[in-house]
C-alpha positions, 0 to 999 in steps of 0.5 A, a space after each residue: 746124691 743129696 737130691 735123691 735122699 731128700 724124698 720126703 715121701 720116703 722118710 715115713 719108711 725108716 723107723 730111725 727117722 721116726 725116733 728122731 735120729 740125727 745124721 750127717 753124710 758125705 754123698 757120692 753120686 756116680 754117673 753111669 752112662 748108658 745113654 739111657 741109663 743113669 742112677 740115683 739113691 733111693 735111701 732117704 737121709 734128711 741131710 737137706 731141708 726139703 719142701 714139696 712144690 710144683 717142679 717145672 719140666 721134670 715132675 709134677 710133684 717135686 722135692 726142693 732140696 737145700 744144700 746142707 750147711 754141714 758140708 764144707 766148701 772147697 778151699 785153696 788148701 783142698 785145691 792144693 792137696 788134690 794137685 799134690 795127689 793127682 798133678 795139675 792135669 788131674 785137677 780141672 777148674 776150667 769154666 767150659 769143661 766144668 759146664 759140660 760136667 755139670 750138665 746132664 745129657 738131656 740138659 735138664 739137670 745142672 750143678 754148680 761144681 767148681 772142681 773136677 777131679 781125674 784119678 788114674 787108678 784105684 789108689 787115687 780114688 781111695 785117697 780122694 774119698 778118704 780126704 773128702 770124707 775127712 773134710 766133709 766135702 760132698 762128691 759126685 763120681 761121673 763117667 760118660 754123663 749120658 744118664 737120663 734121670 738126673 743121677 749123673 751131675 752135681 746137685 750143688 757144688 759137689 766135687 766131680 770124680 771123673 773116672 775116664 782116665 781109668 781105661 786100661 784093659 787089665 787082662 783077657 783070657 781067651 780060654 775062659 773068655 773073662 775080661 778084667 778092666 778098669 771102670 772107666 773103659 768106654 763100652 764101644 772100646 770093649 766091644 771093638 777089643 773082644 771083636 778083634 779077639 773072636 769074642 762078644 761083649 754081653 752088653 750093648 747100648 745105644 750109648 756105647 760110644 760114651 758109657 763106661 763099664 763101671 757106670 753100666 755095672 752100678 746101674 745094671 744096664 740092660 741094652 740090646 742083648 739082654 734076651 740072649 745073654 742076660 743081665 750083668 748080674 750073670 755076666 759080671 764075675 767080680 768087681 773092685 769097689 771104693 767105699 766112702 771112707 777110701 776103703 778098697 773092697 777087692 772082689 775082683 774074682 774070675 771064677 764061674 763058681 764061688 760059694 764062699 760066704 755072701 756073693 757081695 758083688 751083687 749088692 754093688 751090681 744096680 745099687 746105683 752107688 748107694 754102697 761104693 764106686 766101682 773101680 774095676 770089673 771082671 766079666 764073662 764074655 761069650 765067643 763071637 759066632 761067625 754070622 749075624 743077620 737082622 730082619 726088620 719086620 712090620 706087624 699090624 697090631 701089638 697082638 701080632 708082635 706078641 705072637 711073633 715073639 713067642 714063635 720066634 722063641 719057639 723056633 729060633 731060640 738058639 740064634 735069637 739075640 734081640 727082639 726090639 719094638 718101635 711103634 708107627 710114631 717112632 718110625 715116623 719120627 726117625 724117618 723124618 729126622 735127619 739125625 741119621 746123616 742124610 735126608 730121609 735116610 731112615 726111609 731108604 733102609 726100610 724098603 722091602 724088595 719091591 721098594 715098598 715103604 712100610 713105614 707109612 701105614 700104621 704098623 709096628 716095626 720089629 728089628 730081630 737080630 740073629 747070631 750063628 756059626 758059620 758051619 751051621 749057617 745054611 741050616 739056621 738060614 733055612 730055619 730063618 727063611 722058613 720062620 719068616 715065610 710062615 710068619 707072613 702067610 699066617 698074617 703075623 707079619 705084614 712086611 718086612 726085610 732081611 739084611 742083605 749085607 753088613 751095611 744094611 744090618 747096621 742101618 737097621 740098628 741105627 734106626 733103633 739106636 738113634 731114636 733117643 737122639 731123634 726125639 731130642 731133635 724133635 723138641 721137648 721130651 718126657 721119658 719113662 723107662 718102665 718094665 711090664 707084663 707083655 700083655 699089658 705093655 702097649 695098653 699104656 701107650 694107648 691109654 696115655 694117648 687118651 690122657 694126653 690128647 692133642 697136646 703131645 705126641 706119645 712115641 713108644 719103642 723098647 725091648 719087647 724080648 724083655 718087657 722093657 717099654 721106653 715111653 716117650 711124650 714129645 712136645 714142642 716145649 716143656 709144659 707143666 700142664 702136659 707134665 701134670 697129665 703124665 704124672 702121677 698117671 704113669 707111675 699109678 698105671 704101672 704100679 697097678 699092673 705090677 711093673 717097675 717104674 725103673 727097668 734099666 735107667 735107675 731112679 736118679 733125681 727124677 724118681 727118687 720119690 717114686 720108689 714106692 710105686 714099685 717097692 713095698 714099704 717093708 722092702 724100702 725099709 730093709 734097703 734103708 736098714 741094710 745101708 745103715 748096717 754097712 756104713 755103721 761098720 766103716 772105720 775112720 768116718 770122721 765126717 759123721 755125727 759122733 753118735 751115728 756113723 754113716 757115709 752114704 754114696 750115690 753113683 750113676 753110671 
């Protein structure tokens, strides 16, 4: 969105800016919708006048963004056009509906849009963008609006494009396992559909009840099954996208192999909307194995967690689906929060067979998920039980529980997936989504606790199997003094240890000016130059400067 591109710390990376190039653009921000996933645009285009100041609540050195006067204001004629195109129900001006669409999931970011559009198909998306481009109206696409970095809502009065009505499953081939659907399909609905067909979605997120597949793809959402099935770069076979001037790109292939020129779909996967709005997706889904089980284990220290992961990969690699991580503060939080439905429900599902509660001591808890076929289930169960017995006898595991039925297995996952909501209920939370070398991952948590002191609680969890740490600083209220201790320390530490400041949530407004902590100036410059190359080739960009045609899109899943 506009806010992202105003990152003045990035301006020096573009030779075009150094030469004084004047640019104007139409912005599109697409809302991803992983509860924990959102997007942003990291291409610094100076359509707003910016200055640096202390940013209360969000980041220690923020960028104040001013609305570009070159963008038009919605007029009655615009409303009439959209009602003719979409019908009365497709044009939303109700104050309550707009308030929800203008506010992000965490309540930190709020826009002031006065218009929400609900297209029902790709052609309507194309016509909307073509018209907005001709009128120089800024727009922000939105899905489930569950992002965590401020990339899913307007900055100012942008037109909101909600793709939630584009929710049709177009085809499913049981032989190949290829699913083709529209971008507005809710992830949980796709999971249920595939379950009935005997297949499994390679992607699973805590926000699956709200997030949409178009946003998932636009942010390259990771989630709970990446360890086994890999990222969406491997699962997505094709997609359809609409560029800023309304041009529809049909890349909706369903083939496993296609080396005919550049594989352009990969530019859109994880691009956070900087190139176009994804409207349809074809994705490869694996057959569902007949049996699943979950072990909830406790280790006394992080070193034991790492060793257990290595042993699990060696001995259970064929059935290991997820290897998650929650530290003792996360377990204390979830066991003392009533979000699970009943008081202390969290404690009831994490007692061992002797009734001992292993959340009351300083341990690291590890949910492990295993999938295997019914035919070979006895063999796998023997291997699993042998692995768990050896882990306890060798001291890697201090305690643990193997789920006895599907209800207990679901309760285990409810603990892990419910942590973001539990943190929200506990008060203010500063969230960081980081990729780090496994051996260094918990060092940051411990150093952050020293850095913060008693002013706030540091809560850590994440996807240990793929090195993704969700670092949370929980406090009674947002406080600039706490934030000043967190940033830039967390980014500098991550950069020094060759990590990524955005593992799966995207950059959004929160981290737009922080990209240099993970990417070199040369890499950022190439991203910018590529962005220019794409949009300088677009025809009919009437909203642009006569000498420099460029339309920029920012989507957040």
